[in-house]
BABA-199892 format. One record per residue (C-alpha): x, z, y; residue in one letter; residue number from 0. Coordinates in nm, 2 decimals, always signed. Example, Ala and Ser with C-alpha at 12.3 -4.5 7.8 and 13.67 -1.06 7.14 Angstrom:
REM BABA-199892
+1.23,+0.78,-0.45,a,0
+1.37,+0.71,-0.11,s,1
This chain:
REM BABA-199892
+10.88,+1.73,-12.01,x,0
+10.57,+1.93,-11.95,x,1
+10.23,+1.83,-12.09,x,2
+10.11,+1.74,-11.74,x,3
+10.41,+1.50,-11.69,x,4
+10.35,+1.35,-12.03,x,5
+9.99,+1.30,-11.95,x,6
+10.07,+1.14,-11.62,x,7
+10.33,+0.91,-11.78,x,8
+10.09,+0.81,-12.06,x,9
+9.81,+0.74,-11.82,x,10
+10.04,+0.53,-11.60,x,11
+10.18,+0.33,-11.90,x,12
+9.83,+0.28,-12.03,x,13
+9.68,+0.16,-11.70,x,14
+9.98,-0.07,-11.65,x,15
+9.93,-0.21,-11.99,x,16
+9.56,-0.26,-11.93,x,17
+9.64,-0.44,-11.59,x,18
+9.89,-0.67,-11.76,x,19
+9.65,-0.73,-12.05,x,20
+9.36,-0.80,-11.81,x,21
+9.58,-1.03,-11.61,x,22
+9.68,-1.23,-11.92,x,23
+9.32,-1.24,-12.05,x,24
+9.19,-1.34,-11.71,x,25
+9.45,-1.61,-11.67,x,26
+9.38,-1.74,-12.02,x,27
+9.00,-1.72,-12.00,x,28
+8.89,-1.75,-11.64,x,29
+9.15,-1.99,-11.49,x,30
+9.18,-2.18,-11.82,x,31
+8.80,-2.21,-11.84,x,32
+8.78,-2.35,-11.48,x,33
+9.06,-2.59,-11.55,x,34
+8.88,-2.71,-11.87,x,35
+8.56,-2.74,-11.67,x,36
+8.75,-2.95,-11.41,x,37
+8.90,-3.16,-11.68,x,38
+8.56,-3.21,-11.84,x,39
+8.41,-3.32,-11.50,x,40
+8.70,-3.56,-11.45,x,41
+8.64,-3.71,-11.79,x,42
+8.27,-3.73,-11.71,x,43
+8.34,-3.91,-11.39,x,44
+8.55,-4.18,-11.56,x,45
+8.29,-4.20,-11.84,x,46
+8.03,-4.27,-11.57,x,47
+8.24,-4.56,-11.44,x,48
+8.28,-4.70,-11.79,x,49
+7.91,-4.66,-11.84,x,50
+7.85,-4.85,-11.51,x,51
+8.07,-5.14,-11.63,x,52
+7.90,-5.14,-11.97,x,53
+7.56,-5.14,-11.79,x,54
+7.68,-5.44,-11.58,x,55
+7.78,-5.61,-11.89,x,56
+7.44,-5.54,-12.05,x,57
+7.27,-5.70,-11.75,x,58
+7.49,-6.01,-11.80,x,59
+7.41,-6.01,-12.17,x,60
+7.04,-5.98,-12.10,x,61
+7.05,-6.28,-11.86,x,62
+7.26,-6.48,-12.10,x,63
+7.02,-6.42,-12.39,x,64
+6.73,-6.51,-12.17,x,65
+6.88,-6.85,-12.10,x,66
+7.03,-6.91,-12.45,x,67
+6.71,-6.83,-12.64,x,68
+6.50,-7.08,-12.45,x,69
+6.34,-7.40,-12.59,x,70
+6.44,-7.60,-12.28,x,71
+6.81,-7.50,-12.32,x,72
+6.79,-7.58,-12.69,x,73
+6.65,-7.93,-12.61,x,74
+6.91,-7.98,-12.34,x,75
+7.20,-7.92,-12.58,x,76
+7.05,-8.16,-12.82,x,77
+6.94,-8.45,-12.59,x,78
+7.18,-8.39,-12.29,x,79
+6.90,-8.44,-12.04,x,80
+7.06,-8.41,-11.70,x,81
+6.73,-8.31,-11.55,x,82
+6.76,-7.97,-11.71,x,83
+7.10,-7.91,-11.53,x,84
+6.97,-8.04,-11.20,x,85
+6.66,-7.83,-11.21,x,86
+6.79,-7.50,-11.35,x,87
+7.15,-7.51,-11.23,x,88
+7.10,-7.62,-10.87,x,89
+7.27,-7.49,-10.56,x,90
+7.21,-7.12,-10.51,x,91
+7.10,-7.05,-10.88,x,92
+7.43,-6.87,-10.97,x,93
+7.41,-6.67,-10.65,x,94
+7.05,-6.57,-10.74,x,95
+7.14,-6.46,-11.10,x,96
+7.47,-6.31,-10.97,x,97
+7.69,-6.51,-11.20,x,98
+8.03,-6.66,-11.11,x,99
+8.05,-6.89,-11.41,x,100
+7.81,-7.07,-11.64,x,101
+7.93,-7.30,-11.92,x,102
+7.73,-7.49,-12.19,x,103
+7.91,-7.60,-12.51,x,104
+7.79,-7.79,-12.81,x,105
+7.86,-7.68,-13.17,x,106
+8.18,-7.88,-13.17,x,107
+8.32,-7.69,-12.87,x,108
+8.27,-7.97,-12.62,x,109
+8.18,-7.87,-12.27,x,110
+7.85,-8.01,-12.16,x,111
+7.78,-7.85,-11.82,x,112
+7.98,-7.61,-11.60,x,113
+7.88,-7.43,-11.28,x,114
+8.08,-7.18,-11.08,x,115
+8.02,-6.97,-10.77,x,116
+8.28,-6.81,-10.55,x,117
+8.34,-6.77,-10.18,x,118
+8.68,-6.93,-10.24,x,119
+8.61,-7.26,-10.43,x,120
+8.97,-7.34,-10.50,x,121
+9.03,-7.00,-10.67,x,122
+8.70,-7.05,-10.86,x,123
+8.81,-7.39,-10.98,x,124
+9.13,-7.25,-11.12,x,125
+8.94,-6.97,-11.29,x,126
+8.69,-7.22,-11.44,x,127
+8.97,-7.42,-11.59,x,128
+9.13,-7.11,-11.74,x,129
+8.79,-6.99,-11.88,x,130
+8.72,-7.34,-12.02,x,131
+9.06,-7.36,-12.19,x,132
+9.01,-7.02,-12.35,x,133
+8.65,-7.08,-12.46,x,134
+8.74,-7.42,-12.61,x,135
+8.99,-7.26,-12.83,x,136
+8.77,-6.97,-12.94,x,137
+8.42,-7.12,-12.97,x,138
+8.46,-7.30,-13.31,x,139
+8.53,-6.98,-13.49,x,140
+8.24,-6.80,-13.33,x,141
+7.94,-6.72,-13.56,x,142
+7.62,-6.59,-13.41,x,143
+7.56,-6.22,-13.51,x,144
+7.26,-6.13,-13.71,x,145
+7.13,-5.89,-13.44,x,146
+7.15,-6.15,-13.17,x,147
+7.39,-5.95,-12.95,x,148
+7.65,-6.24,-12.92,x,149
+8.00,-6.18,-12.81,x,150
+8.07,-5.99,-12.49,x,151
+8.37,-5.83,-12.32,x,152
+8.63,-5.84,-12.05,x,153
+8.83,-6.17,-12.00,x,154
+9.16,-6.14,-11.81,x,155
+9.30,-6.47,-11.69,x,156
+9.67,-6.56,-11.65,x,157
+9.62,-6.52,-11.27,x,158
+9.52,-6.16,-11.35,x,159
+9.16,-6.22,-11.24,x,160
+8.91,-6.02,-11.46,x,161
+8.57,-6.14,-11.57,x,162
+8.28,-5.97,-11.75,x,163
+8.19,-6.25,-12.00,x,164
+7.90,-6.29,-12.25,x,165
+7.87,-6.57,-12.51,x,166
+7.54,-6.63,-12.69,x,167
+7.44,-6.89,-12.95,x,168
+7.18,-7.14,-12.82,x,169
+6.86,-7.09,-13.03,x,170
+6.49,-7.15,-12.99,x,171
+6.27,-6.90,-12.81,x,172
+6.18,-6.74,-13.14,x,173
+6.56,-6.71,-13.21,x,174
+6.53,-6.96,-13.50,x,175
+6.80,-7.21,-13.57,x,176
+7.00,-7.40,-13.65,x,177
+7.24,-7.31,-13.37,x,178
+7.26,-7.59,-13.11,x,179
+7.56,-7.47,-12.91,x,180
+7.70,-7.18,-12.71,x,181
+7.62,-7.05,-12.36,x,182
+7.89,-6.86,-12.17,x,183
+7.81,-6.66,-11.85,x,184
+8.05,-6.44,-11.66,x,185
+8.08,-6.23,-11.35,x,186
+8.41,-6.14,-11.17,x,187
+8.54,-5.79,-11.18,x,188
+8.71,-5.79,-10.84,x,189
+8.75,-5.55,-10.55,x,190
+8.39,-5.63,-10.43,x,191
+8.24,-5.54,-10.78,x,192
+8.46,-5.23,-10.81,x,193
+8.34,-5.13,-10.46,x,194
+7.98,-5.17,-10.58,x,195
+8.04,-4.96,-10.88,x,196
+8.21,-4.70,-10.67,x,197
+7.92,-4.69,-10.43,x,198
+7.67,-4.67,-10.72,x,199
+7.85,-4.38,-10.90,x,200
+7.96,-4.22,-10.57,x,201
+8.31,-4.19,-10.70,x,202
+8.64,-4.31,-10.54,x,203
+8.73,-4.58,-10.79,x,204
+9.03,-4.82,-10.81,x,205
+9.13,-5.06,-11.08,x,206
+9.45,-5.23,-11.19,x,207
+9.50,-5.54,-11.41,x,208
+9.80,-5.46,-11.63,x,209
+9.81,-5.78,-11.83,x,210
+10.14,-5.97,-11.81,x,211
+9.97,-6.28,-11.69,x,212
+10.13,-6.51,-11.95,x,213
+9.81,-6.58,-12.14,x,214
+9.44,-6.51,-12.13,x,215
+9.33,-6.18,-12.28,x,216
+8.98,-6.11,-12.42,x,217
+8.87,-5.76,-12.50,x,218
+8.54,-5.74,-12.68,x,219
+8.29,-5.47,-12.58,x,220
+8.01,-5.47,-12.83,x,221
+7.86,-5.13,-12.74,x,222
+7.93,-4.98,-13.08,x,223
+8.30,-4.90,-13.10,x,224
+8.43,-4.90,-12.74,x,225
+8.81,-4.94,-12.70,x,226
+8.83,-4.74,-12.37,x,227
+9.09,-4.47,-12.38,x,228
+9.04,-4.19,-12.12,x,229
+9.29,-3.94,-11.99,x,230
+9.32,-3.68,-11.71,x,231
+9.63,-3.63,-11.50,x,232
+9.69,-3.36,-11.24,x,233
+9.84,-3.52,-10.93,x,234
+9.90,-3.20,-10.74,x,235
+9.74,-2.86,-10.65,x,236
+9.46,-3.04,-10.46,x,237
+9.39,-3.36,-10.65,x,238
+9.34,-3.49,-11.01,x,239
+9.31,-3.85,-11.14,x,240
+9.10,-3.94,-11.44,x,241
+9.18,-4.28,-11.60,x,242
+9.02,-4.52,-11.85,x,243
+9.24,-4.79,-11.99,x,244
+9.15,-5.07,-12.22,x,245
+9.40,-5.26,-12.44,x,246
+9.41,-5.61,-12.59,x,247
+9.56,-5.73,-12.91,x,248
+9.87,-5.54,-13.02,x,249
+9.76,-5.23,-12.83,x,250
+9.91,-5.34,-12.49,x,251
+9.71,-5.20,-12.20,x,252
+9.52,-5.48,-12.01,x,253
+9.30,-5.31,-11.76,x,254
+9.29,-4.96,-11.60,x,255
+9.03,-4.77,-11.40,x,256
+9.12,-4.46,-11.20,x,257
+8.89,-4.20,-11.03,x,258
+9.07,-3.96,-10.79,x,259
+8.89,-3.64,-10.71,x,260
+8.97,-3.31,-10.54,x,261
+9.05,-3.00,-10.75,x,262
+8.78,-2.78,-10.61,x,263
+8.67,-2.62,-10.94,x,264
+9.02,-2.49,-11.04,x,265
+9.07,-2.36,-10.68,x,266
+8.75,-2.15,-10.71,x,267
+8.88,-2.02,-11.05,x,268
+9.21,-1.91,-10.90,x,269
+9.03,-1.73,-10.61,x,270
+8.81,-1.54,-10.86,x,271
+9.11,-1.46,-11.07,x,272
+9.29,-1.30,-10.77,x,273
+8.98,-1.10,-10.67,x,274
+8.94,-0.96,-11.02,x,275
+9.31,-0.86,-11.05,x,276
+9.31,-0.68,-10.72,x,277
+8.98,-0.50,-10.79,x,278
+9.10,-0.40,-11.14,x,279
+9.42,-0.25,-11.01,x,280
+9.24,-0.04,-10.75,x,281
+8.99,+0.08,-11.00,x,282
+9.27,+0.16,-11.25,x,283
+9.46,+0.38,-11.00,x,284
+9.14,+0.57,-10.91,x,285
+9.05,+0.61,-11.27,x,286
+9.40,+0.74,-11.36,x,287
+9.40,+1.00,-11.08,x,288
+9.05,+1.12,-11.19,x,289
+9.16,+1.14,-11.56,x,290
+9.47,+1.34,-11.47,x,291
+9.27,+1.59,-11.25,x,292
+9.01,+1.64,-11.53,x,293
+9.28,+1.69,-11.79,x,294
+9.46,+1.95,-11.58,x,295
+9.14,+2.15,-11.52,x,296
+8.97,+2.12,-11.86,x,297
+9.27,+2.09,-12.11,x,298
+9.61,+2.18,-11.97,x,299
+9.54,+2.52,-11.81,x,300
+9.33,+2.65,-12.11,x,301
+9.60,+2.52,-12.34,x,302
+9.86,+2.72,-12.17,x,303
+9.66,+3.03,-12.24,x,304
+9.62,+2.94,-12.61,x,305
+10.00,+2.88,-12.63,x,306
+10.07,+3.22,-12.49,x,307
+9.83,+3.38,-12.73,x,308
+9.99,+3.20,-13.03,x,309
+10.34,+3.32,-12.92,x,310
+10.19,+3.68,-12.91,x,311
+10.06,+3.65,-13.27,x,312
+10.40,+3.52,-13.38,x,313
+10.56,+3.84,-13.25,x,314
+10.29,+4.08,-13.39,x,315
+9.99,+3.94,-13.59,x,316
+9.80,+4.26,-13.54,x,317
+9.83,+4.25,-13.16,x,318
+9.54,+4.07,-12.98,x,319
+9.65,+3.89,-12.67,x,320
+9.46,+4.01,-12.35,x,321
+9.45,+3.64,-12.24,x,322
+9.20,+3.53,-12.52,x,323
+8.98,+3.25,-12.39,x,324
+8.61,+3.30,-12.35,x,325
+8.36,+3.02,-12.35,x,326
+8.19,+2.77,-12.58,x,327
+8.43,+2.47,-12.58,x,328
+8.69,+2.37,-12.84,x,329
+8.98,+2.55,-12.69,x,330
+8.78,+2.87,-12.67,x,331
+8.68,+2.83,-13.03,x,332
+9.05,+2.77,-13.12,x,333
+9.15,+3.09,-12.94,x,334
+8.88,+3.29,-13.12,x,335
+8.99,+3.13,-13.45,x,336
+9.35,+3.25,-13.41,x,337
+9.22,+3.61,-13.42,x,338
+9.12,+3.57,-13.78,x,339
+9.40,+3.35,-13.88,x,340
+9.63,+3.62,-14.02,x,341
+9.34,+3.79,-14.20,x,342
+9.25,+3.46,-14.36,x,343
+9.62,+3.40,-14.47,x,344
+9.62,+3.74,-14.64,x,345
+9.29,+3.66,-14.82,x,346
+9.41,+3.32,-14.93,x,347
+9.73,+3.46,-15.06,x,348
+9.53,+3.70,-15.28,x,349
+9.30,+3.42,-15.39,x,350
+9.60,+3.20,-15.47,x,351
+9.74,+3.46,-15.71,x,352
+9.40,+3.50,-15.87,x,353
+9.37,+3.12,-15.90,x,354
+9.70,+3.11,-16.08,x,355
+9.58,+3.36,-16.33,x,356
+9.26,+3.15,-16.39,x,357
+9.47,+2.83,-16.42,x,358
+9.70,+2.98,-16.68,x,359
+9.39,+3.11,-16.87,x,360
+9.23,+2.76,-16.87,x,361
+9.56,+2.59,-16.95,x,362
+9.61,+2.82,-17.25,x,363
+9.25,+2.80,-17.39,x,364
+9.15,+2.44,-17.31,x,365
+9.15,+2.34,-17.67,x,366
+9.38,+2.04,-17.60,x,367
+9.76,+2.04,-17.66,x,368
+9.92,+2.04,-17.31,x,369
+10.27,+2.05,-17.18,x,370
+10.42,+2.05,-16.83,x,371
+10.76,+1.89,-16.77,x,372
+10.97,+1.82,-16.46,x,373
+11.14,+1.49,-16.37,x,374
+11.44,+1.58,-16.58,x,375
+11.21,+1.62,-16.89,x,376
+11.25,+1.99,-16.91,x,377
+10.95,+2.18,-17.05,x,378
+10.82,+2.43,-16.80,x,379
+10.50,+2.53,-16.96,x,380
+10.33,+2.47,-17.30,x,381
+10.01,+2.61,-17.44,x,382
+9.93,+2.74,-17.79,x,383
+9.74,+2.43,-17.90,x,384
+10.06,+2.23,-17.85,x,385
+10.24,+2.47,-18.08,x,386
+9.96,+2.44,-18.33,x,387
+9.96,+2.06,-18.34,x,388
+10.34,+2.03,-18.39,x,389
+10.41,+2.36,-18.56,x,390
+10.69,+2.46,-18.32,x,391
+10.71,+2.79,-18.13,x,392
+10.69,+2.80,-17.75,x,393
+11.06,+2.91,-17.71,x,394
+11.17,+2.63,-17.94,x,395
+10.98,+2.37,-17.73,x,396
+11.11,+2.50,-17.40,x,397
+11.46,+2.48,-17.54,x,398
+11.44,+2.11,-17.60,x,399
+11.70,+1.91,-17.41,x,400
+11.54,+1.57,-17.48,x,401
+11.21,+1.44,-17.35,x,402
+11.01,+1.39,-17.67,x,403
+11.22,+1.47,-17.98,x,404
+10.90,+1.50,-18.19,x,405
+10.81,+1.13,-18.15,x,406
+10.92,+0.91,-18.44,x,407
+11.23,+0.69,-18.37,x,408
+11.03,+0.36,-18.38,x,409
+10.80,+0.47,-18.09,x,410
+11.05,+0.68,-17.90,x,411
+11.21,+0.39,-17.69,x,412
+10.86,+0.28,-17.57,x,413
+10.76,+0.63,-17.47,x,414
+11.09,+0.69,-17.30,x,415
+11.06,+0.37,-17.10,x,416
+10.71,+0.48,-16.99,x,417
+10.85,+0.80,-16.85,x,418
+11.13,+0.62,-16.66,x,419
+10.90,+0.37,-16.50,x,420
+10.65,+0.65,-16.41,x,421
+10.91,+0.83,-16.20,x,422
+10.97,+0.51,-16.00,x,423
+10.62,+0.37,-15.97,x,424
+10.34,+0.59,-16.12,x,425
+10.10,+0.30,-16.13,x,426
+10.33,+0.08,-16.33,x,427
+10.32,+0.29,-16.65,x,428
+10.01,+0.34,-16.86,x,429
+9.83,+0.66,-16.80,x,430
+9.72,+0.68,-17.16,x,431
+9.90,+0.55,-17.47,x,432
+9.93,+0.61,-17.85,x,433
+10.24,+0.71,-18.05,x,434
+10.32,+0.87,-18.38,x,435
+10.48,+1.22,-18.40,x,436
+10.65,+1.43,-18.66,x,437
+10.55,+1.80,-18.68,x,438
+10.78,+2.08,-18.79,x,439
+10.71,+2.01,-19.16,x,440
+10.79,+1.64,-19.14,x,441
+10.43,+1.52,-19.15,x,442
+10.35,+1.20,-18.95,x,443
+10.06,+1.22,-18.72,x,444
+9.90,+0.97,-18.48,x,445
+9.84,+1.11,-18.13,x,446
+9.70,+0.99,-17.80,x,447
+9.90,+1.09,-17.50,x,448
+9.75,+1.13,-17.15,x,449
+10.00,+1.17,-16.87,x,450
+9.93,+1.26,-16.50,x,451
+10.16,+1.35,-16.21,x,452
+10.07,+1.68,-16.03,x,453
+10.01,+1.58,-15.66,x,454
+10.27,+1.71,-15.42,x,455
+10.52,+1.78,-15.69,x,456
+10.76,+1.60,-15.93,x,457
+10.59,+1.76,-16.23,x,458
+10.39,+1.58,-16.50,x,459
+10.12,+1.73,-16.72,x,460
+10.10,+1.58,-17.07,x,461
+9.79,+1.61,-17.29,x,462
+9.82,+1.54,-17.66,x,463
+9.52,+1.46,-17.88,x,464
+9.56,+1.43,-18.26,x,465
+9.37,+1.12,-18.38,x,466
+9.51,+1.10,-18.73,x,467
+9.18,+1.14,-18.90,x,468
+9.01,+0.89,-18.67,x,469
+9.27,+0.62,-18.74,x,470
+9.24,+0.68,-19.12,x,471
+8.86,+0.63,-19.08,x,472
+8.92,+0.31,-18.89,x,473
+9.16,+0.18,-19.16,x,474
+8.89,+0.26,-19.42,x,475
+8.63,+0.07,-19.22,x,476
+8.86,-0.23,-19.18,x,477
+8.93,-0.23,-19.56,x,478
+8.55,-0.21,-19.62,x,479
+8.49,-0.51,-19.39,x,480
+8.77,-0.71,-19.56,x,481
+8.60,-0.64,-19.90,x,482
+8.26,-0.74,-19.76,x,483
+8.40,-1.07,-19.62,x,484
+8.57,-1.15,-19.95,x,485
+8.24,-1.10,-20.13,x,486
+8.05,-1.32,-19.89,x,487
+8.32,-1.59,-19.89,x,488
+8.31,-1.61,-20.27,x,489
+7.93,-1.66,-20.28,x,490
+7.81,-2.01,-20.37,x,491
+7.51,-1.97,-20.14,x,492
+7.53,-2.12,-19.79,x,493
+7.55,-1.82,-19.55,x,494
+7.54,-1.83,-19.17,x,495
+7.47,-1.57,-18.90,x,496
+7.36,-1.68,-18.55,x,497
+7.28,-1.50,-18.22,x,498
+6.93,-1.52,-18.06,x,499
+7.05,-1.82,-17.86,x,500
+7.16,-2.00,-18.19,x,501
+7.53,-1.96,-18.14,x,502
+7.71,-1.92,-18.48,x,503
+7.88,-1.58,-18.52,x,504
+7.98,-1.62,-18.89,x,505
+7.98,-1.88,-19.16,x,506
+8.12,-1.86,-19.52,x,507
+8.33,-2.12,-19.69,x,508
+8.02,-2.27,-19.87,x,509
+7.86,-2.35,-19.54,x,510
+8.18,-2.52,-19.42,x,511
+8.21,-2.72,-19.74,x,512
+7.85,-2.83,-19.74,x,513
+7.85,-2.96,-19.38,x,514
+8.21,-3.08,-19.38,x,515
+8.31,-2.87,-19.08,x,516
+8.60,-2.63,-19.00,x,517
+8.52,-2.26,-18.93,x,518
+8.69,-2.29,-18.59,x,519
+8.45,-2.58,-18.50,x,520
+8.14,-2.37,-18.59,x,521
+8.19,-2.01,-18.49,x,522
+8.11,-1.94,-18.12,x,523
+7.93,-2.27,-18.08,x,524
+7.57,-2.40,-18.13,x,525
+7.55,-2.62,-18.45,x,526
+7.23,-2.82,-18.51,x,527
+7.21,-2.99,-18.85,x,528
+7.05,-3.33,-18.87,x,529
+6.69,-3.26,-18.96,x,530
+6.37,-3.46,-18.95,x,531
+6.17,-3.40,-18.63,x,532
+5.88,-3.22,-18.82,x,533
+6.13,-3.01,-19.01,x,534
+6.30,-2.90,-18.69,x,535
+5.96,-2.79,-18.55,x,536
+5.88,-2.59,-18.87,x,537
+6.22,-2.41,-18.86,x,538
+6.19,-2.32,-18.49,x,539
+5.83,-2.19,-18.55,x,540
+5.94,-1.98,-18.85,x,541
+6.23,-1.82,-18.66,x,542
+6.01,-1.75,-18.36,x,543
+5.75,-1.58,-18.59,x,544
+6.00,-1.32,-18.73,x,545
+5.93,-0.97,-18.60,x,546
+6.05,-0.62,-18.66,x,547
+5.76,-0.57,-18.91,x,548
+5.79,-0.92,-19.07,x,549
+6.16,-0.99,-19.05,x,550
+6.20,-1.22,-19.35,x,551
+6.08,-1.58,-19.39,x,552
+6.14,-1.87,-19.64,x,553
+6.13,-2.24,-19.59,x,554
+6.24,-2.56,-19.76,x,555
+6.34,-2.87,-19.56,x,556
+6.55,-3.18,-19.57,x,557
+6.89,-3.21,-19.41,x,558
+7.11,-3.52,-19.36,x,559
+7.48,-3.49,-19.41,x,560
+7.69,-3.81,-19.36,x,561
+7.37,-4.01,-19.39,x,562
+7.27,-3.87,-19.73,x,563
+6.95,-3.66,-19.78,x,564
+6.97,-3.31,-19.93,x,565
+6.70,-3.04,-19.98,x,566
+6.78,-2.68,-19.89,x,567
+6.58,-2.36,-19.95,x,568
+6.65,-2.11,-19.68,x,569
+6.59,-1.73,-19.66,x,570
+6.59,-1.63,-19.29,x,571
+6.62,-1.27,-19.19,x,572
+6.59,-1.13,-18.84,x,573
+6.82,-0.83,-18.76,x,574
+6.72,-0.59,-18.49,x,575
+6.94,-0.34,-18.30,x,576
+6.87,+0.03,-18.24,x,577
+6.68,-0.05,-17.92,x,578
+6.44,-0.28,-18.12,x,579
+6.57,-0.60,-17.97,x,580
+6.66,-0.90,-18.18,x,581
+7.04,-0.90,-18.23,x,582
+7.11,-1.17,-18.49,x,583
+6.96,-1.41,-18.76,x,584
+7.11,-1.41,-19.11,x,585
+7.03,-1.72,-19.31,x,586
+7.11,-1.78,-19.68,x,587
+7.06,-2.13,-19.81,x,588
+7.04,-2.28,-20.16,x,589
+7.10,-2.65,-20.24,x,590
+6.78,-2.75,-20.43,x,591
+6.84,-3.13,-20.40,x,592
+6.88,-3.17,-20.79,x,593
+6.56,-2.98,-20.85,x,594
+6.37,-3.19,-20.59,x,595
+6.50,-3.51,-20.74,x,596
+6.39,-3.40,-21.09,x,597
+6.04,-3.31,-20.96,x,598
+6.02,-3.65,-20.79,x,599
+6.12,-3.83,-21.11,x,600
+5.86,-3.63,-21.31,x,601
+5.59,-3.71,-21.06,x,602
+5.68,-4.08,-21.08,x,603
+5.67,-4.07,-21.46,x,604
+5.33,-3.91,-21.46,x,605
+5.20,-4.17,-21.22,x,606
+5.33,-4.45,-21.45,x,607
+5.16,-4.29,-21.75,x,608
+4.83,-4.26,-21.56,x,609
+4.86,-4.63,-21.45,x,610
+4.93,-4.74,-21.82,x,611
+4.64,-4.55,-21.95,x,612
+4.40,-4.70,-21.70,x,613
+4.53,-5.05,-21.79,x,614
+4.49,-4.96,-22.16,x,615
+4.13,-4.86,-22.12,x,616
+4.05,-5.18,-21.93,x,617
+4.22,-5.38,-22.21,x,618
+3.99,-5.22,-22.48,x,619
+3.68,-5.33,-22.29,x,620
+3.83,-5.68,-22.25,x,621
+3.89,-5.71,-22.63,x,622
+3.55,-5.55,-22.74,x,623
+3.34,-5.79,-22.53,x,624
+3.48,-6.12,-22.68,x,625
+3.47,-5.96,-23.03,x,626
+3.10,-5.90,-23.00,x,627
+3.05,-6.26,-22.90,x,628
+3.25,-6.38,-23.21,x,629
+3.04,-6.15,-23.44,x,630
+2.72,-6.29,-23.29,x,631
+2.83,-6.66,-23.33,x,632
+2.95,-6.60,-23.69,x,633
+2.62,-6.44,-23.78,x,634
+2.42,-6.73,-23.64,x,635
+2.64,-6.99,-23.80,x,636
+2.61,-6.83,-24.15,x,637
+2.89,-7.05,-24.28,x,638
+3.13,-7.01,-24.58,x,639
+3.37,-6.81,-24.35,x,640
+3.11,-6.59,-24.19,x,641
+3.16,-6.29,-24.42,x,642
+3.54,-6.31,-24.38,x,643
+3.50,-6.33,-24.00,x,644
+3.26,-6.04,-24.00,x,645
+3.51,-5.84,-24.22,x,646
+3.79,-5.90,-23.97,x,647
+3.57,-5.83,-23.68,x,648
+3.47,-5.49,-23.82,x,649
+3.84,-5.41,-23.88,x,650
+3.93,-5.50,-23.52,x,651
+3.64,-5.29,-23.40,x,652
+3.75,-4.99,-23.61,x,653
+4.10,-5.03,-23.45,x,654
+3.95,-5.04,-23.10,x,655
+3.75,-4.73,-23.18,x,656
+4.07,-4.55,-23.29,x,657
+4.23,-4.66,-22.96,x,658
+3.93,-4.52,-22.77,x,659
+3.97,-4.19,-22.94,x,660
+4.35,-4.21,-22.87,x,661
+4.27,-4.28,-22.50,x,662
+4.05,-3.98,-22.49,x,663
+4.32,-3.76,-22.64,x,664
+4.58,-3.91,-22.40,x,665
+4.35,-3.83,-22.11,x,666
+4.36,-3.46,-22.22,x,667
+4.74,-3.49,-22.23,x,668
+4.74,-3.63,-21.88,x,669
+4.52,-3.35,-21.75,x,670
+4.75,-3.10,-21.92,x,671
+5.05,-3.25,-21.75,x,672
+4.86,-3.26,-21.42,x,673
+4.77,-2.89,-21.46,x,674
+5.13,-2.78,-21.55,x,675
+5.31,-3.01,-21.30,x,676
+5.50,-2.76,-21.07,x,677
+5.57,-3.02,-20.82,x,678
+5.20,-3.10,-20.78,x,679
+5.27,-3.46,-20.76,x,680
+4.95,-3.56,-20.95,x,681
+4.71,-3.34,-20.77,x,682
């Protein structure tokens, strides 16, 4: 098939596809949107009818509350004064307030007064009896709601008459209690009322009582959680019916409302759909013809010239076709480019050979051991660095029949599996891995292999880097770290290292023993010893003050472990990284609890010595004063025992003088102890 035929077929298929796609989209969007709009309008219509009924019920509720919350009604329920009924429920009252039934009940459910209005009295009498029977059985359980709304809803009698009924508790005008009784008011929901609602809403409305008629059914409508269920049914191409049904106990439908309307909206949607489809088909045919004509003039004819030129170059690349296109479009550029195509091919062939020489030079002198193998693991090319690392000659390496005979047996299965997986899925095998190799002289070396597939081929290039010296250095570093940890662990001092956010990075055994913790509980977490509040503030201030210039600080503080007080002396050192930022704190602690307790005992002993000396001095004064009195009395008496008394008094005085001198010496001792007390307890 010629290019013109293919273009025509492609345009036809494309336009047909667009027409079908547009038809589907139009049917899905336009017609469906009009149908949805019609459905929404139908639901809105039935919602308007339901709202009208609810509005009617609200009017009844307002009238019932007006009568129920009235002091005259409250007194009437209590004193049964017939004048209230005669005055307020006279002939024509129910017609005025548009009520078909009014009933007053006391709190025990006894009917006090009943009025009914209906053009057919016999029917009304039967309805009143049915309403009275239902109300008498339901009033005792009725409790007045807190918001004063009462009970309201639709009451369907056994004869299938429907009433809009409201019951309100009888209260005072200020809605205070206690409740005196219950007032029931109702309005029939018959053909006349449905006609009024239809006239008000301007909608063709019909209703159907679906109750079985065996018993009275009451459906509460409190305005908060409406039980109406709405639906829309398409009757035919020209009409639709929207319905609202309400159900009684057990979910059985009791009353149905139906609004029948014409399907004018969907008809308009179908007309618009047909118009768009016809218009789109006509435009598509015109567009297809225009595209085909433009392609023939601009593309197909010039392309025929280019094809003849290409065939001429295929026969003799040096012959320039006389039909070379002239112009400034893409096909003219293509025709001009063909003229230099052969020349470029020759130049690229020369450059390719030159690139191969450069590639081999780089491959040979890269400084990294390299080897190229095919998918059968045959060595195609190897450089001198590879020979140098393993000690084998190039011809020996290229004669290997195995993939990697120089890898030690323990690592060979793993490397062989990598090669196998790489042939199936290049991304599933590691690009770089480490393995041990044996050189020609039996020396074991550690090497890092880097493997890459050459794009567009089944060849692999393998680079080998000898890291034996690096691994030995790493082993030495690990051994050094092990020795360092052993030294730290054997220290009796408490050693801990923390990050700037106070997370523990290392603790020794002494730290774990002192605080009774496991290493796994501490490292990687924040551990806060139990310190006094002022000690915690001092420690935080000290750590915050450490800088690169002043990186060491000392502090003593108390710590509580299992409820027992200890004293620790800490040497805190801030460690900074190469960038000058704080990287870690290293803290070395000493338990000085015994030293602190000895100092405390010494201070207490010195305090007791000082107190005893003060008491001793006061005792000397207390002895000397009475002694002087005795000497004076004995001298005045001048009796036979005077001399002996004086002699003993002088001896006592001499003893006291010695004690004074001893007290003076003891004061010097006390001052000496004060001066040399390291704890400073007597200062």
